[in-house]
C-alpha positions as CSV (number, residue, x, y, z in Angstrom):
1,M,0.0,0.0,0.0
2,T,2.9,2.4,0.8
3,G,4.2,1.9,-2.7
4,F,0.9,2.9,-4.2
5,L,0.7,6.0,-2.1
6,N,4.3,7.1,-3.0
7,T,3.5,6.6,-6.7
8,F,0.3,8.5,-6.4
9,S,1.9,11.3,-4.5
10,T,4.7,11.5,-7.1
11,A,2.1,11.7,-9.9
12,I,0.2,14.5,-8.1
13,A,3.4,16.4,-7.5
14,K,4.5,16.1,-11.2
15,R,1.0,17.2,-12.4
16,R,1.3,20.3,-10.2
17,A,4.8,21.0,-11.4
18,F,3.6,20.6,-15.0
19,A,0.6,23.0,-14.4
20,R,2.9,25.6,-12.8
21,T,5.5,25.4,-15.6
22,R,2.9,25.5,-18.3
23,D,1.2,28.6,-16.7
24,E,4.6,30.3,-16.3
25,L,5.5,29.7,-19.9
26,R,2.1,30.9,-21.1
27,A,2.6,34.1,-19.1
28,L,5.8,35.0,-20.8
29,P,5.7,38.0,-23.2
30,L,5.3,37.0,-26.9
31,D,8.7,38.4,-27.8
32,V,10.4,36.2,-25.2
33,K,8.5,33.1,-26.4
34,L,9.5,33.9,-30.0
35,D,13.2,34.3,-29.0
36,L,13.1,30.9,-27.2
37,D,11.1,29.4,-30.1
38,I,8.4,28.0,-27.8
39,S,5.5,30.1,-29.0
40,G,2.5,27.8,-29.4
41,I,4.2,24.8,-27.8
42,E,4.2,25.8,-24.2
43,D,2.3,22.7,-23.1
44,K,4.8,20.4,-24.9
45,V,7.8,22.2,-23.4
46,A,6.3,22.0,-19.9
47,H,5.6,18.3,-20.4
48,L,9.2,17.7,-21.5
49,A,10.6,19.7,-18.6
50,V,8.6,17.8,-15.9
51,Y,8.2,14.3,-17.3
52,G,11.2,14.1,-19.6
53,R,9.5,12.4,-22.5
């Protein structure tokens, strides 16, 4: 049971980290997103940053 709770807690923490990262990337000014070449793919970048895939 402990393994399940650890896995579940990790999944929740990663989901929160993804949401925070995504929101921060979306909040960047357009010129910054264009410079970083992430305009329109903020969700994908956040997913790669948190989950690594």
